[in-house]
C-alpha positions in Angstrom: -17.4 36.4 15.3 -14.3 35.1 17.0 -11.9 37.7 18.4 -8.5 37.8 16.8 -5.9 36.5 19.3 -2.7 38.5 19.8 -0.3 35.5 20.4 2.6 37.8 21.2 0.7 39.2 24.2 -0.4 35.7 25.2 3.1 34.3 25.1 4.5 37.3 26.9 2.0 36.9 29.7 3.5 33.5 30.7 6.5 33.7 33.1 9.4 31.3 32.4 8.7 29.6 35.8 4.9 29.6 35.3 2.9 26.9 37.2 0.4 24.6 35.5 -2.4 26.8 36.7 -0.9 29.9 35.1 -0.2 28.1 31.8 -3.7 26.8 31.6 -5.4 30.1 32.4 -3.1 32.2 30.2 -2.4 29.9 27.3 -4.3 26.6 27.2 -7.8 28.2 27.6 -6.9 30.7 24.8 -5.6 27.9 22.6 -8.9 26.0 22.9 -10.9 29.1 21.9 -8.5 29.6 19.0 -9.4 26.0 17.9 -13.0 27.1 17.6 -14.6 26.3 20.9 -16.6 28.9 22.9 -16.6 29.3 26.6 -19.7 27.1 27.0 -18.1 24.4 24.8 -15.3 23.6 27.2 -15.0 22.2 30.7 -12.2 23.3 33.0 -10.8 22.5 35.4 -10.5 18.7 35.8 -12.9 16.8 33.6 -13.5 13.4 35.2 -12.5 10.7 32.7 -14.4 7.8 34.4 -11.2 5.9 35.2 -11.0 6.1 39.0 -10.0 9.6 40.1 -8.3 10.5 36.9 -9.1 13.9 35.5 -7.9 15.8 32.4 -7.4 19.5 32.6 -9.7 20.5 29.7 -12.4 18.8 27.7 -14.2 20.4 24.7 -17.1 19.7 22.3 -19.2 21.7 20.0 -22.7 22.3 21.4 -25.5 20.3 19.7 -28.8 22.2 19.7 -29.8 22.6 23.3 -27.1 20.3 24.5 -24.5 22.7 25.9 -21.3 20.9 26.7 -20.6 23.2 29.7 -23.7 21.9 31.4 -24.1 18.3 30.1 -20.4 17.4 30.3 -20.9 14.3 28.1 -19.3 13.0 25.0 -16.1 15.2 24.8 -14.4 15.6 21.4 -11.1 17.1 22.4 -9.0 16.6 25.6 -6.2 18.9 26.6 -3.6 18.3 29.3 -1.6 21.3 30.3 1.7 21.4 32.2 3.6 24.1 33.9 6.9 25.4 32.8 8.5 24.8 36.1 7.8 23.0 39.4 7.6 24.8 42.8 11.4 24.6 43.3 12.0 26.4 40.0 13.3 23.4 38.1 12.2 23.6 34.5 9.7 21.2 33.0 10.8 19.9 29.6 8.1 18.6 27.3 10.5 18.0 24.4 10.0 14.6 22.7 11.9 11.8 24.4 12.3 13.5 27.8 10.9 11.7 30.9 8.2 14.4 31.4 7.2 14.2 27.7 7.0 10.4 27.9 4.9 10.5 31.1 2.5 13.2 29.7 2.1 11.3 26.4 1.1 8.2 28.3 -1.2 10.4 30.4 -3.2 11.8 27.5 -3.3 8.3 25.9 -4.8 6.9 29.1 -7.4 9.7 29.3 -8.4 9.3 25.6 -9.1 5.6 26.3 -11.1 6.2 29.5 -14.8 5.3 29.9 -16.2 8.8 29.7 -13.9 9.8 26.9 -14.9 7.2 24.3 -16.2 9.9 21.9 -13.0 11.9 22.1 -11.0 11.8 18.9 -8.2 14.2 19.8 -5.8 15.0 22.6 -3.3 17.8 23.1 -0.4 18.1 25.5 1.3 21.5 26.0 3.1 23.8 28.5 3.0 26.8 26.2 6.6 25.9 25.1 5.9 22.6 23.4 2.7 21.3 21.9 1.6 18.0 20.3 -1.7 16.8 18.9 -2.8 13.1 19.2 -5.6 11.2 17.4 -7.6 8.4 18.8 -8.9 5.6 16.5 -10.6 2.8 18.5 -7.9 1.7 21.0 -5.1 3.2 19.1 -3.7 6.7 20.0 -1.2 8.1 17.5 0.6 11.4 17.0 -1.1 13.7 14.6 1.7 16.2 14.7 5.3 16.2 15.9 6.0 17.6 19.3 6.7 21.2 18.2 8.5 24.1 19.9 6.3 27.1 20.1 7.5 30.6 19.4 5.9 33.9 18.4 6.7 33.4 14.7 5.1 29.9 14.4 2.3 29.8 16.9 -0.5 31.1 14.6 0.4 28.6 11.9 0.6 25.7 14.5 -2.8 26.5 15.8 -4.4 26.8 12.4 -2.9 23.5 11.3 -4.2 21.8 14.5 -7.6 23.3 13.9 -7.7 22.1 10.3 -6.9 18.5 11.6 -9.5 18.4 14.3 -12.2 20.0 12.1 -11.6 17.3 9.4 -10.6 14.0 11.1 -9.6 11.2 8.7 -11.8 8.1 8.9 -9.1 5.4 8.4 -6.4 4.0 10.5 -3.6 2.8 8.1 -1.8 -0.3 9.4 1.3 -1.8 8.0 1.9 -5.5 9.0 5.7 -5.8 9.0 8.7 -7.5 10.4 12.2 -7.5 8.9 12.1 -11.3 9.0 10.2 -13.7 6.8 8.0 -16.6 7.9 6.2 -14.7 10.6 2.8 -14.8 8.9 2.5 -11.2 7.6 0.1 -12.0 4.7 -2.0 -14.4 6.8 -2.3 -11.8 9.5 -3.3 -9.1 7.0 -6.0 -11.2 5.4 -7.5 -12.5 8.7 -7.3 -9.1 10.3 -9.2 -7.6 7.3 -11.8 -10.4 7.6 -12.4 -10.0 11.3 -12.6 -6.3 11.0 -15.2 -6.7 8.3 -17.2 -9.0 10.5 -17.3 -6.1 13.0 -18.9 -4.0 10.2 -15.8 -2.0 9.5 -15.0 -0.9 5.9 -11.6 -2.3 5.0 -9.1 -1.8 2.2 -6.2 -4.2 1.8 -3.1 -3.2 -0.2 -0.8 -5.9 -1.6 2.4 -3.9 -1.8 4.7 -6.9 -2.5 6.0 -7.9 -5.9 5.7 -11.6 -4.9 1.8 -11.1 -4.9 1.2 -13.7 -2.2 -1.9 -11.9 -0.9 -3.3 -11.4 -4.4 -2.9 -15.0 -5.2 -4.3 -16.2 -1.9 -7.5 -14.4 -2.6 -7.5 -15.5 -6.3 -7.8 -11.9 -7.5 -6.8 -10.2 -10.7 -5.7 -6.6 -11.0 -8.2 -3.8 -11.6 -8.7 -1.5 -14.6 -5.6 0.4 -13.4 -2.7 -1.3 -11.6 -0.9 -0.1 -8.6 2.3 0.0 -10.7 0.5 2.4 -13.0 -0.2 4.7 -10.1 3.4 4.6 -8.9 4.8 5.9 -12.1 1.9 8.0 -13.4 0.6 10.7 -10.9 -2.4 11.2 -13.1 -3.6 7.6 -13.0 -7.0 7.1 -11.4 -6.1 5.2 -8.2 -9.8 4.5 -7.5 -9.7 2.1 -10.5 -7.1 -0.1 -8.8 -9.6 -1.4 -6.3 -11.3 -4.8 -6.7 -13.8 -6.5 -4.4 -13.1 -9.7 -2.6 -16.3 -11.8 -2.9 -16.6 -14.5 -0.3 -17.8 -17.8 -1.7 -19.1 -21.0 0.0 -17.3 -24.4 -0.2 -18.8 -24.9 -3.7 -17.3 -21.6 -5.0 -20.7 -20.0 -5.1 -20.7 -16.3 -4.0 -22.8 -15.4 -1.1 -25.6 -12.9 -1.9 -27.9 -10.6 0.0 -31.7 -10.8 0.1 -31.7 -9.0 -3.3 -29.4 -11.6 -4.9 -26.5 -9.2 -5.1 -23.0 -10.6 -4.5 -21.7 -9.7 -1.0 -18.2 -8.3 -1.1 -16.4 -8.5 2.2 -13.5 -6.1 1.8 -11.7 -4.2 -1.0 -8.3 -5.0 -2.3 -5.6 -3.2 -4.3 -3.9 -6.2 -5.8 -0.2 -6.4 -6.7 0.7 -6.8 -10.4 3.4 -8.7 -12.1 5.2 -5.6 -13.3 5.8 -4.6 -9.7 8.9 -6.9 -9.8 10.9 -4.2 -11.6 10.8 -2.1 -8.4 12.7 -4.6 -6.4 15.7 -2.8 -7.8 16.0 0.1 -5.4 17.8 2.4 -7.8 15.2 1.8 -10.5 12.3 2.4 -8.1 13.8 5.7 -6.9 14.5 6.9 -10.5 11.1 5.9 -12.0 8.8 6.8 -9.2 8.2 10.4 -8.3 8.9 11.0 -4.6 10.2 7.4 -4.3 9.1 5.7 -1.1 6.8 8.7 -0.3 4.6 7.9 -3.3 2.4 5.2 -1.8 1.2 7.5 1.0 0.0 10.0 -1.7 -1.7 7.1 -3.6 -3.7 6.1 -0.5 -4.9 9.6 0.4 -8.2 9.4 -1.5 -9.1 6.3 0.6 -8.6 7.7 4.2 -12.0 9.2 4.3 -13.8 6.2 2.8 -12.5 3.2 4.8 -12.2 2.5 8.5 -9.0 0.6 8.1 -6.3 0.4 5.4 -4.1 -2.6 5.8 -0.8 -2.9 3.9 1.0 -6.2 3.3 4.6 -5.8 2.3 7.8 -7.8 1.9 10.6 -8.4 4.5 13.6 -6.6 3.1 14.0 -3.0 4.2 13.9 -1.6 0.6 11.4 0.3 -1.5 8.3 -1.8 -0.8 8.7 -2.0 2.9 10.0 1.6 3.3 6.9 2.8 1.3 4.5 0.8 3.4 5.9 2.0 6.7 6.0 5.6 5.4 2.3 5.4 4.4 1.1 4.0 7.8 -0.2 5.3 11.0 0.9 2.2 12.9 3.1 -0.8 12.3 1.8 -4.2 13.6 4.7 -6.6 14.1 4.2 -10.4 14.0 6.9 -12.5 15.6 7.6 -16.1 16.5 8.3 -17.1 20.1 10.8 -19.7 18.8 12.2 -17.5 16.1 15.2 -15.7 17.6 15.7 -13.6 14.5 12.1 -12.4 14.4 12.4 -11.1 18.0 15.6 -9.3 17.3 14.4 -7.9 13.9 11.2 -6.6 15.6 13.6 -4.5 17.8 15.4 -3.3 14.7 12.1 -2.2 13.2 11.2 -0.2 16.3 14.6 1.3 17.1 16.0 1.9 13.6 13.5 1.7 10.7 10.5 3.5 12.2 12.6 6.4 13.6 14.2 6.7 10.2 10.7 7.2 8.6 9.6 9.5 11.4 12.5 11.8 10.8 11.6 12.1 7.2 7.9 12.5 7.7 8.2 15.0 10.5 4.6 14.6 11.8 5.2 12.3 14.7 4.3 9.1 12.9 4.3 6.2 12.4 4.4 4.3 15.7 4.8 0.6 16.5 2.2 -1.4 18.2 3.3 -4.1 20.7 4.6 -7.3 19.1 2.6 -10.5 19.1 3.5 -14.2 18.7 2.0 -15.6 15.5 1.3 -19.2 14.5 2.9 -21.5 17.0 1.7 -23.4 20.1 3.8 -22.2 23.0 5.0 -24.6 25.7 5.9 -23.1 29.1 9.6 -23.9 28.7 9.7 -22.3 25.2 8.0 -19.2 26.5 10.5 -18.9 29.3 13.4 -19.2 26.7 11.7 -16.5 24.6 11.3 -14.2 27.5 14.9 -14.6 28.5 15.9 -13.5 25.0 13.5 -10.6 25.1 14.9 -9.4 28.4 18.4 -9.3 26.7 16.9 -7.3 23.8 15.2 -4.9 26.2 18.4 -4.4 28.3 20.6 -3.9 25.2 18.2 -1.3 23.8 18.1 0.5 27.1 21.9 1.0 26.8 21.3 2.6 23.4 18.6 4.9 24.8 15.5 3.0 23.7 12.7 1.7 26.0 11.4 -1.4 24.4 9.4 -2.6 27.4 6.0 -1.3 26.1 6.6 -3.0 22.8 7.5 -6.5 24.1 5.8 -6.6 27.6 3.1 -3.9 27.3 1.4 -4.9 30.6 4.5 -4.4 32.7 4.6 -1.3 34.9 6.9 0.1 37.5 7.0 -2.6 40.2 5.0 -5.1 38.2 7.0 -7.4 35.9 4.2 -8.9 33.7 5.7 -10.8 30.8 2.5 -11.1 28.8 2.6 -11.2 25.0 -0.5 -11.7 22.9 -0.4 -14.9 20.9 -2.3 -16.5 18.0 -1.8 -20.3 17.8 -1.4 -22.0 14.5 -4.0 -24.3 13.0 -4.0 -26.3 9.8 -6.9 -24.4 8.4 -5.0 -21.2 8.5 -2.5 -22.5 6.1 -5.0 -24.6 4.1 -7.3 -21.6 3.7 -5.0 -20.3 0.9 -5.9 -23.3 -1.3 -9.6 -22.3 -0.9 -8.9 -18.6 -1.5 -10.7 -17.9 1.7 -9.2 -16.3 4.9 -9.2 -18.8 7.8 -11.6 -16.9 10.0 -14.4 -17.7 7.5 -13.5 -21.5 7.8 -12.6 -22.2 11.4 -14.3 -21.1 14.6 -11.1 -21.3 16.6 -9.3 -19.1 14.2 -12.2 -16.7 14.3 -12.0 -16.5 18.1 -8.2 -15.8 18.1 -8.3 -13.1 15.4 -11.3 -11.6 17.3 -9.0 -11.5 20.3 -6.3 -9.7 18.1 -8.6 -6.8 17.2 -9.8 -6.5 20.7 -6.3 -6.4 22.0 -5.0 -3.9 19.5 -7.7 -2.0 17.7 -11.3 -2.1 19.0 -12.9 -1.2 22.3 -15.8 -3.6 21.7 
């Protein structure tokens, strides 16, 4: 039986100017035990991540039969990076969200979680015994699972219990909203082809058409299920499982593909949009008729997070009920842009610096986060790319004056001293647009489209 921890004594044992070694011995090691790991289920100090000389302070995993993690040191489940409360000169280390030390430590745990010997790790923690934050890894994506929280004697027990409940019951799905506050950037096309290529990688995918215009639903030629999404918005007792319909892939003659037993193959699941969703384009009506307003969609999708690997949400452009709901329900926001669309580049910045922070403040759990932008649907000439990069530089510089660092979202491969202006791009092909008339995503029709969307999931989502 695990010994009850006296957190008052633990916190009192850490001096205000404690070094990293003291914080780790007096607090971090105790924290890991409180999360349910025994002494022979954790490795400390300095677990090698397999990325050069990089090491993380702690790694932990439950023992499996005779496989004692302390001795085998393989397949970690949790990584923890501890920091001191002060440096040698006595200057305080501030891990509050948004501070330089926080930003550096967040990137550090992200790098460790994505390292070669940590591919089984699903969770990462950063802490100095004053602040603490939990991160979740899903494929190549590392997202906050909690807010960066200030620790004190009155809340430490609840914080630890909450973190333990999360790491003991990890959700299966990553929920992705495909959004830009600008039309014509290919949000629906991206959603459908992303779903298709993920399914080709044997991932279970649910697509949600949360747009009253129903473009995604029409493109796939689908009808609503026994229960509509609109029903679930207004009736908290409606069975959301009955909103789901299967997308059956057909050949060029409209004949469904079947398995060896003659059963129709369904490629991914969809929650279609219904015609009566149009009434919720009136913001005041949506807020008055839907319990919890823009928070409702997240509740609706909760039954699916342990069933699917990915939940993809397609939503409209305007920052109103539908888009607010979609971003609120998501772990990450994927932002399509056009290299020759000035407004799409500027509106991407608005999503990152204004809309997502607005939702994060309401949610209070550290999410959602934005993924780097990508160029969608145009062939890019060198001169046009130069023009786009010049505009992006202006956007980044303006945001810096306002206290936002947009560099990782526009030029994610740039580092200190290395100005790498690389943005992932998907060219446009006629089959992408024409696929809508066949009610089949382009990746099922065109080899080149397949290659480019395969590149998209490797860039943003999967390690394979």
